[in-house]
C-alpha beads as a LAMMPS data file, in Angstrom:
LAMMPS data file: protein, C-alpha beads

361 atoms
360 bonds

1 atom types
1 bond types

-500.0 500.0 xlo xhi
-500.0 500.0 ylo yhi
-500.0 500.0 zlo zhi

Masses

1 110.0

Atoms # bond

1 1 1 0.000 0.000 0.000
2 1 1 1.264 3.468 -0.796
3 1 1 2.138 5.854 2.005
4 1 1 -0.642 8.186 0.856
5 1 1 -3.228 5.530 1.719
6 1 1 -1.894 5.076 5.248
7 1 1 -0.271 2.174 7.020
8 1 1 -2.792 -0.570 7.823
9 1 1 -3.417 -1.108 11.529
10 1 1 -4.826 -4.226 13.174
11 1 1 -6.304 -3.801 16.649
12 1 1 -6.368 -6.565 19.256
13 1 1 -9.124 -5.803 21.761
14 1 1 -12.466 -4.108 21.231
15 1 1 -12.686 -1.542 24.050
16 1 1 -10.191 1.331 23.856
17 1 1 -9.703 0.667 20.162
18 1 1 -13.410 1.218 19.505
19 1 1 -13.810 4.284 21.714
20 1 1 -10.642 6.150 20.757
21 1 1 -7.894 4.541 18.716
22 1 1 -9.720 3.535 15.550
23 1 1 -11.403 6.896 14.813
24 1 1 -8.429 8.915 16.062
25 1 1 -5.776 6.911 14.215
26 1 1 -7.756 7.331 11.005
27 1 1 -7.901 11.096 11.484
28 1 1 -4.160 11.051 12.154
29 1 1 -3.354 9.458 8.809
30 1 1 -3.223 5.736 9.575
31 1 1 -5.618 3.178 8.088
32 1 1 -7.599 1.018 10.559
33 1 1 -7.944 -2.314 8.812
34 1 1 -8.572 -5.254 11.143
35 1 1 -9.991 -6.096 14.570
36 1 1 -9.535 -9.163 16.763
37 1 1 -11.494 -10.036 19.898
38 1 1 -11.972 -13.275 21.787
39 1 1 -15.682 -12.436 21.608
40 1 1 -16.361 -12.498 17.879
41 1 1 -19.579 -10.543 18.330
42 1 1 -17.540 -7.661 19.720
43 1 1 -15.168 -7.789 16.762
44 1 1 -18.084 -7.814 14.347
45 1 1 -19.717 -4.860 16.094
46 1 1 -16.526 -2.771 15.979
47 1 1 -15.824 -3.743 12.357
48 1 1 -19.331 -2.749 11.270
49 1 1 -19.154 0.545 13.142
50 1 1 -15.779 1.565 11.703
51 1 1 -15.942 -0.229 8.336
52 1 1 -13.003 -2.560 8.939
53 1 1 -12.598 -5.265 6.275
54 1 1 -10.942 -7.947 8.439
55 1 1 -12.459 -9.599 11.531
56 1 1 -10.769 -12.169 13.768
57 1 1 -11.629 -14.012 16.965
58 1 1 -8.002 -15.167 17.199
59 1 1 -5.276 -12.581 17.738
60 1 1 -2.627 -14.938 16.313
61 1 1 -4.368 -14.783 12.934
62 1 1 -4.384 -10.982 13.003
63 1 1 -0.694 -10.586 13.848
64 1 1 0.305 -12.936 11.028
65 1 1 -2.013 -11.375 8.431
66 1 1 -0.072 -10.082 5.423
67 1 1 -2.413 -7.094 5.174
68 1 1 -1.635 -5.778 8.691
69 1 1 1.440 -3.563 9.064
70 1 1 0.967 -2.193 12.594
71 1 1 -0.465 -4.175 15.518
72 1 1 -2.073 -2.117 18.279
73 1 1 -2.491 -4.137 21.476
74 1 1 -5.551 -2.937 23.429
75 1 1 -6.140 -5.990 25.616
76 1 1 -5.932 -6.478 29.380
77 1 1 -2.284 -6.465 30.539
78 1 1 -2.036 -10.231 31.020
79 1 1 -1.954 -10.648 27.215
80 1 1 0.439 -7.833 26.320
81 1 1 3.735 -9.706 26.382
82 1 1 2.574 -12.745 24.417
83 1 1 0.975 -10.660 21.669
84 1 1 3.821 -8.156 21.438
85 1 1 6.491 -10.847 21.121
86 1 1 4.483 -12.706 18.457
87 1 1 3.723 -9.545 16.471
88 1 1 7.366 -8.464 16.387
89 1 1 8.414 -11.976 15.348
90 1 1 5.886 -11.681 12.500
91 1 1 7.592 -8.495 11.309
92 1 1 4.932 -6.033 12.466
93 1 1 5.303 -2.623 14.034
94 1 1 3.800 -2.730 17.552
95 1 1 1.977 -0.218 19.754
96 1 1 1.159 -1.631 23.193
97 1 1 -1.255 -0.294 25.769
98 1 1 -0.097 0.241 29.321
99 1 1 0.861 -1.103 31.757
100 1 1 3.642 -2.844 29.880
101 1 1 2.938 -6.328 31.229
102 1 1 2.239 -8.273 34.411
103 1 1 5.853 -8.426 35.580
104 1 1 9.383 -7.229 34.964
105 1 1 10.209 -10.617 33.431
106 1 1 7.465 -10.185 30.821
107 1 1 8.563 -6.610 30.096
108 1 1 12.140 -7.845 29.641
109 1 1 10.897 -10.436 27.137
110 1 1 9.113 -7.690 25.203
111 1 1 12.253 -5.561 25.101
112 1 1 14.318 -8.541 23.928
113 1 1 11.809 -9.160 21.121
114 1 1 12.033 -5.504 20.081
115 1 1 15.828 -5.619 20.048
116 1 1 15.659 -8.741 17.876
117 1 1 13.454 -6.923 15.341
118 1 1 15.546 -4.061 13.948
119 1 1 13.595 -1.712 11.752
120 1 1 10.345 -2.436 13.566
121 1 1 8.589 0.130 15.723
122 1 1 8.013 -1.108 19.296
123 1 1 6.441 1.532 21.542
124 1 1 4.177 1.878 24.534
125 1 1 0.985 3.858 24.061
126 1 1 2.026 6.646 26.428
127 1 1 0.276 9.141 24.206
128 1 1 0.396 11.972 26.746
129 1 1 3.985 12.547 25.578
130 1 1 2.514 13.797 22.291
131 1 1 -0.001 16.191 23.847
132 1 1 1.046 19.729 22.792
133 1 1 0.781 21.284 26.254
134 1 1 2.798 18.519 27.906
135 1 1 5.435 18.702 25.184
136 1 1 5.668 22.460 25.716
137 1 1 5.862 22.062 29.500
138 1 1 8.717 19.567 29.179
139 1 1 10.564 21.862 26.773
140 1 1 10.323 24.769 29.230
141 1 1 11.668 22.601 32.055
142 1 1 14.583 21.414 29.907
143 1 1 15.335 25.016 28.860
144 1 1 15.587 26.094 32.514
145 1 1 12.423 28.213 32.695
146 1 1 12.012 27.296 36.391
147 1 1 15.681 26.737 37.200
148 1 1 16.561 23.462 38.897
149 1 1 13.534 21.309 39.682
150 1 1 12.763 21.043 43.386
151 1 1 9.467 19.189 43.390
152 1 1 6.862 17.852 40.980
153 1 1 3.303 16.689 41.452
154 1 1 1.317 14.591 38.970
155 1 1 -2.373 13.966 39.730
156 1 1 -5.279 12.240 38.067
157 1 1 -8.496 12.224 40.097
158 1 1 -11.628 10.521 38.802
159 1 1 -14.783 8.860 40.086
160 1 1 -15.165 5.874 37.742
161 1 1 -14.632 3.309 40.529
162 1 1 -16.816 5.057 43.113
163 1 1 -20.119 3.325 42.349
164 1 1 -20.419 0.122 44.461
165 1 1 -22.845 -1.297 41.881
166 1 1 -20.234 -1.421 39.152
167 1 1 -19.730 -5.078 38.179
168 1 1 -16.577 -7.072 38.820
169 1 1 -14.334 -7.100 35.731
170 1 1 -10.669 -7.740 35.059
171 1 1 -10.111 -4.181 36.306
172 1 1 -10.867 -5.552 39.787
173 1 1 -8.300 -8.342 39.445
174 1 1 -4.671 -7.656 40.344
175 1 1 -3.596 -10.968 38.795
176 1 1 -4.712 -9.680 35.365
177 1 1 -3.114 -6.267 35.776
178 1 1 -6.157 -4.334 36.995
179 1 1 -6.117 -1.302 39.255
180 1 1 -5.549 2.435 39.069
181 1 1 -1.799 2.341 39.678
182 1 1 -1.417 0.156 36.585
183 1 1 -3.980 1.906 34.404
184 1 1 -3.097 5.527 35.150
185 1 1 -0.135 5.414 37.505
186 1 1 1.817 3.941 34.600
187 1 1 1.084 7.047 32.508
188 1 1 2.106 9.443 35.268
189 1 1 5.259 7.506 36.145
190 1 1 6.238 7.719 32.491
191 1 1 5.491 11.466 32.393
192 1 1 7.484 12.023 35.586
193 1 1 10.546 10.276 34.113
194 1 1 10.148 12.024 30.770
195 1 1 9.752 15.515 32.260
196 1 1 11.918 15.424 35.399
197 1 1 14.438 12.610 34.974
198 1 1 15.340 9.216 36.407
199 1 1 13.377 8.094 39.462
200 1 1 15.829 6.820 42.064
201 1 1 13.422 5.457 44.684
202 1 1 9.762 5.458 45.647
203 1 1 7.217 4.432 48.225
204 1 1 3.490 3.913 47.805
205 1 1 0.131 3.411 49.462
206 1 1 -2.634 1.615 47.565
207 1 1 -6.283 1.664 48.628
208 1 1 -9.446 -0.242 47.809
209 1 1 -12.680 1.691 47.562
210 1 1 -14.874 -1.432 47.581
211 1 1 -13.837 -4.853 48.838
212 1 1 -16.350 -6.782 46.717
213 1 1 -18.198 -6.351 43.436
214 1 1 -20.834 -8.489 41.765
215 1 1 -19.600 -10.898 39.112
216 1 1 -22.032 -10.427 36.192
217 1 1 -21.587 -14.046 35.091
218 1 1 -22.226 -15.801 38.399
219 1 1 -24.279 -13.130 40.145
220 1 1 -22.183 -13.615 43.291
221 1 1 -20.010 -11.140 45.140
222 1 1 -16.363 -11.440 44.171
223 1 1 -13.369 -10.027 46.011
224 1 1 -11.620 -6.973 44.557
225 1 1 -7.835 -7.340 44.634
226 1 1 -6.766 -4.342 42.521
227 1 1 -6.434 -0.803 43.891
228 1 1 -8.965 1.984 43.340
229 1 1 -6.619 4.736 44.579
230 1 1 -2.839 5.077 44.815
231 1 1 -0.429 7.626 46.289
232 1 1 3.255 7.465 45.358
233 1 1 6.174 9.500 46.679
234 1 1 9.240 9.777 44.440
235 1 1 12.896 10.713 44.792
236 1 1 14.598 11.668 41.534
237 1 1 18.282 11.138 40.801
238 1 1 18.703 14.909 40.320
239 1 1 17.589 15.556 43.907
240 1 1 14.012 16.598 43.156
241 1 1 11.075 15.151 45.062
242 1 1 7.798 14.116 43.487
243 1 1 4.357 12.716 44.108
244 1 1 1.751 10.892 42.057
245 1 1 -1.899 10.444 42.980
246 1 1 -4.245 8.384 40.830
247 1 1 -7.785 7.841 42.005
248 1 1 -11.007 6.355 40.735
249 1 1 -12.904 7.120 43.953
250 1 1 -12.816 10.929 44.107
251 1 1 -16.400 12.282 44.137
252 1 1 -16.964 14.537 41.167
253 1 1 -13.510 13.807 39.864
254 1 1 -11.151 16.568 38.858
255 1 1 -9.124 15.264 35.965
256 1 1 -5.390 15.564 35.424
257 1 1 -2.969 18.219 36.579
258 1 1 0.778 18.759 36.890
259 1 1 2.697 21.171 39.134
260 1 1 6.484 21.525 38.853
261 1 1 8.341 23.891 41.206
262 1 1 11.923 25.008 40.661
263 1 1 14.517 27.355 42.099
264 1 1 13.462 30.178 39.751
265 1 1 9.751 29.643 39.235
266 1 1 7.011 27.103 38.645
267 1 1 4.848 25.591 35.923
268 1 1 1.304 24.335 36.240
269 1 1 -0.905 22.441 33.811
270 1 1 -4.454 22.493 35.131
271 1 1 -7.305 20.067 34.561
272 1 1 -8.418 22.037 31.491
273 1 1 -4.950 21.666 29.927
274 1 1 -4.235 25.357 30.462
275 1 1 -0.508 25.962 30.981
276 1 1 0.603 28.615 33.485
277 1 1 4.028 29.802 34.573
278 1 1 5.418 31.752 37.500
279 1 1 8.820 33.416 37.492
280 1 1 10.416 34.182 40.825
281 1 1 9.831 32.630 44.209
282 1 1 6.311 32.825 45.658
283 1 1 4.869 35.231 46.722
284 1 1 7.011 37.531 44.603
285 1 1 5.802 35.889 41.405
286 1 1 2.343 35.547 39.905
287 1 1 0.774 32.887 37.708
288 1 1 0.630 33.953 34.087
289 1 1 -0.872 32.015 31.170
290 1 1 1.869 30.695 28.938
291 1 1 -0.141 28.950 26.285
292 1 1 -3.900 29.134 26.816
293 1 1 -5.774 26.101 25.574
294 1 1 -7.830 28.256 23.206
295 1 1 -4.617 29.131 21.348
296 1 1 -4.090 25.476 20.424
297 1 1 -5.375 24.127 17.120
298 1 1 -8.622 22.193 17.557
299 1 1 -8.658 18.860 15.754
300 1 1 -12.128 18.445 14.314
301 1 1 -13.819 15.064 14.425
302 1 1 -12.180 13.624 17.547
303 1 1 -14.460 11.651 19.906
304 1 1 -13.535 14.189 22.611
305 1 1 -10.863 16.783 23.369
306 1 1 -9.432 14.972 26.414
307 1 1 -5.663 14.698 26.790
308 1 1 -5.484 10.992 25.939
309 1 1 -7.530 11.464 22.777
310 1 1 -5.611 14.536 21.629
311 1 1 -2.309 12.839 22.419
312 1 1 -3.390 9.764 20.449
313 1 1 -4.094 11.941 17.413
314 1 1 -0.620 13.500 17.441
315 1 1 0.972 10.096 18.031
316 1 1 -0.867 8.696 15.000
317 1 1 0.125 11.718 12.935
318 1 1 3.775 11.200 13.888
319 1 1 3.626 7.515 12.952
320 1 1 1.905 8.260 9.645
321 1 1 4.694 10.662 8.710
322 1 1 7.670 8.741 10.141
323 1 1 7.135 5.049 9.429
324 1 1 6.858 5.340 5.608
325 1 1 10.284 7.034 5.746
326 1 1 11.751 4.094 7.668
327 1 1 11.987 6.067 10.924
328 1 1 11.187 3.740 13.830
329 1 1 13.149 5.459 16.613
330 1 1 10.922 8.396 17.502
331 1 1 12.225 11.105 19.833
332 1 1 9.133 11.498 21.996
333 1 1 7.720 7.966 21.902
334 1 1 7.996 5.636 24.903
335 1 1 10.089 2.657 23.806
336 1 1 9.787 -0.855 25.193
337 1 1 12.828 0.046 27.312
338 1 1 10.796 2.916 28.800
339 1 1 8.003 0.403 29.337
340 1 1 10.390 -1.881 31.223
341 1 1 11.525 0.966 33.489
342 1 1 7.901 1.872 34.281
343 1 1 7.120 -1.804 34.957
344 1 1 9.982 -1.910 37.472
345 1 1 8.511 1.162 39.167
346 1 1 5.007 -0.353 39.277
347 1 1 6.302 -3.601 40.786
348 1 1 8.352 -1.592 43.284
349 1 1 5.282 0.455 44.241
350 1 1 3.358 -2.704 45.097
351 1 1 6.264 -4.031 47.170
352 1 1 6.638 -0.671 48.912
353 1 1 2.950 -0.705 49.807
354 1 1 3.043 -4.283 51.105
355 1 1 6.235 -3.863 53.121
356 1 1 5.818 -0.166 54.066
357 1 1 9.300 0.718 52.816
358 1 1 11.086 2.826 50.212
359 1 1 12.166 0.837 47.166
360 1 1 15.266 1.680 45.138
361 1 1 14.912 1.491 41.365

Bonds

1 1 1 2
2 1 2 3
3 1 3 4
4 1 4 5
5 1 5 6
6 1 6 7
7 1 7 8
8 1 8 9
9 1 9 10
10 1 10 11
11 1 11 12
12 1 12 13
13 1 13 14
14 1 14 15
15 1 15 16
16 1 16 17
17 1 17 18
18 1 18 19
19 1 19 20
20 1 20 21
21 1 21 22
22 1 22 23
23 1 23 24
24 1 24 25
25 1 25 26
26 1 26 27
27 1 27 28
28 1 28 29
29 1 29 30
30 1 30 31
31 1 31 32
32 1 32 33
33 1 33 34
34 1 34 35
35 1 35 36
36 1 36 37
37 1 37 38
38 1 38 39
39 1 39 40
40 1 40 41
41 1 41 42
42 1 42 43
43 1 43 44
44 1 44 45
45 1 45 46
46 1 46 47
47 1 47 48
48 1 48 49
49 1 49 50
50 1 50 51
51 1 51 52
52 1 52 53
53 1 53 54
54 1 54 55
55 1 55 56
56 1 56 57
57 1 57 58
58 1 58 59
59 1 59 60
60 1 60 61
61 1 61 62
62 1 62 63
63 1 63 64
64 1 64 65
65 1 65 66
66 1 66 67
67 1 67 68
68 1 68 69
69 1 69 70
70 1 70 71
71 1 71 72
72 1 72 73
73 1 73 74
74 1 74 75
75 1 75 76
76 1 76 77
77 1 77 78
78 1 78 79
79 1 79 80
80 1 80 81
81 1 81 82
82 1 82 83
83 1 83 84
84 1 84 85
85 1 85 86
86 1 86 87
87 1 87 88
88 1 88 89
89 1 89 90
90 1 90 91
91 1 91 92
92 1 92 93
93 1 93 94
94 1 94 95
95 1 95 96
96 1 96 97
97 1 97 98
98 1 98 99
99 1 99 100
100 1 100 101
101 1 101 102
102 1 102 103
103 1 103 104
104 1 104 105
105 1 105 106
106 1 106 107
107 1 107 108
108 1 108 109
109 1 109 110
110 1 110 111
111 1 111 112
112 1 112 113
113 1 113 114
114 1 114 115
115 1 115 116
116 1 116 117
117 1 117 118
118 1 118 119
119 1 119 120
120 1 120 121
121 1 121 122
122 1 122 123
123 1 123 124
124 1 124 125
125 1 125 126
126 1 126 127
127 1 127 128
128 1 128 129
129 1 129 130
130 1 130 131
131 1 131 132
132 1 132 133
133 1 133 134
134 1 134 135
135 1 135 136
136 1 136 137
137 1 137 138
138 1 138 139
139 1 139 140
140 1 140 141
141 1 141 142
142 1 142 143
143 1 143 144
144 1 144 145
145 1 145 146
146 1 146 147
147 1 147 148
148 1 148 149
149 1 149 150
150 1 150 151
151 1 151 152
152 1 152 153
153 1 153 154
154 1 154 155
155 1 155 156
156 1 156 157
157 1 157 158
158 1 158 159
159 1 159 160
160 1 160 161
161 1 161 162
162 1 162 163
163 1 163 164
164 1 164 165
165 1 165 166
166 1 166 167
167 1 167 168
168 1 168 169
169 1 169 170
170 1 170 171
171 1 171 172
172 1 172 173
173 1 173 174
174 1 174 175
175 1 175 176
176 1 176 177
177 1 177 178
178 1 178 179
179 1 179 180
180 1 180 181
181 1 181 182
182 1 182 183
183 1 183 184
184 1 184 185
185 1 185 186
186 1 186 187
187 1 187 188
188 1 188 189
189 1 189 190
190 1 190 191
191 1 191 192
192 1 192 193
193 1 193 194
194 1 194 195
195 1 195 196
196 1 196 197
197 1 197 198
198 1 198 199
199 1 199 200
200 1 200 201
201 1 201 202
202 1 202 203
203 1 203 204
204 1 204 205
205 1 205 206
206 1 206 207
207 1 207 208
208 1 208 209
209 1 209 210
210 1 210 211
211 1 211 212
212 1 212 213
213 1 213 214
214 1 214 215
215 1 215 216
216 1 216 217
217 1 217 218
218 1 218 219
219 1 219 220
220 1 220 221
221 1 221 222
222 1 222 223
223 1 223 224
224 1 224 225
225 1 225 226
226 1 226 227
227 1 227 228
228 1 228 229
229 1 229 230
230 1 230 231
231 1 231 232
232 1 232 233
233 1 233 234
234 1 234 235
235 1 235 236
236 1 236 237
237 1 237 238
238 1 238 239
239 1 239 240
240 1 240 241
241 1 241 242
242 1 242 243
243 1 243 244
244 1 244 245
245 1 245 246
246 1 246 247
247 1 247 248
248 1 248 249
249 1 249 250
250 1 250 251
251 1 251 252
252 1 252 253
253 1 253 254
254 1 254 255
255 1 255 256
256 1 256 257
257 1 257 258
258 1 258 259
259 1 259 260
260 1 260 261
261 1 261 262
262 1 262 263
263 1 263 264
264 1 264 265
265 1 265 266
266 1 266 267
267 1 267 268
268 1 268 269
269 1 269 270
270 1 270 271
271 1 271 272
272 1 272 273
273 1 273 274
274 1 274 275
275 1 275 276
276 1 276 277
277 1 277 278
278 1 278 279
279 1 279 280
280 1 280 281
281 1 281 282
282 1 282 283
283 1 283 284
284 1 284 285
285 1 285 286
286 1 286 287
287 1 287 288
288 1 288 289
289 1 289 290
290 1 290 291
291 1 291 292
292 1 292 293
293 1 293 294
294 1 294 295
295 1 295 296
296 1 296 297
297 1 297 298
298 1 298 299
299 1 299 300
300 1 300 301
301 1 301 302
302 1 302 303
303 1 303 304
304 1 304 305
305 1 305 306
306 1 306 307
307 1 307 308
308 1 308 309
309 1 309 310
310 1 310 311
311 1 311 312
312 1 312 313
313 1 313 314
314 1 314 315
315 1 315 316
316 1 316 317
317 1 317 318
318 1 318 319
319 1 319 320
320 1 320 321
321 1 321 322
322 1 322 323
323 1 323 324
324 1 324 325
325 1 325 326
326 1 326 327
327 1 327 328
328 1 328 329
329 1 329 330
330 1 330 331
331 1 331 332
332 1 332 333
333 1 333 334
334 1 334 335
335 1 335 336
336 1 336 337
337 1 337 338
338 1 338 339
339 1 339 340
340 1 340 341
341 1 341 342
342 1 342 343
343 1 343 344
344 1 344 345
345 1 345 346
346 1 346 347
347 1 347 348
348 1 348 349
349 1 349 350
350 1 350 351
351 1 351 352
352 1 352 353
353 1 353 354
354 1 354 355
355 1 355 356
356 1 356 357
357 1 357 358
358 1 358 359
359 1 359 360
360 1 360 361
């Protein structure tokens, strides 16, 4: 297929792909082509909705299809490693949802597969790296706008796990990679590394909002083993301190925000993706808008204007421009090595919570 028609993408999993990736990737210049789901009815529904010509109930068939050039893995985390390794062995480019895997060992296997497939893209779907405001914030930090970083705070507060009547799903199951620290803590750990630098050590506290949820298949109450809320404290190698809070049990929610304080000022990205800066030490300084959200180009046709959706669009646009030129090492993308580092941090956070200690990374 010519570059002008777009690289053909096959999606494994029918949730996130249906809601965001398929329509957004198409707008970004890629060509959604195939869908695989263990529940064939789900694959058929997504294919009909988005006009995809290939339908599979077996992910192995999708990753070996000659018509698929990029495999996007949108399954629960317990399938990530197996699919990623197989797709790379089949010569496909791979985009994998977070968290990377279930364990460091699985993440290491994914990295080894990527290293054994030169010329193939192998990235984590940490699309917030491609969001214009977050890119601009990182650039300002690197340019010394706030001096040396002293502290950084990354928050995402939502209410999606607050309702006790929500059914038990894999999200409630730690053994399948469920929980807020995996789902959203992984994103914020990656942002923290990308913006501030190497995380040297951390500690964590994980919390359940509801101990049991109803299993929709059996009708019985089933124990929840995955966290609904997580607080992490970080020490960076450059001496800065940091914190991450991810919650699904905050009434009303709030969204995402970032605050970075330095020796010569501060930067803040609020929950509306408005970027503010302060020069000078408080209270001498004052918050000033740096790049108001209404000055950003609005991408028409997106399912929503949330940061994950907007970031996904710019990621797709980057891939559509870079891959046809043979460029698979992208400056702002999170590699499988980055995914391994985040997996180490996630595993360390769970140990730190269980043992009430600081964990070195």
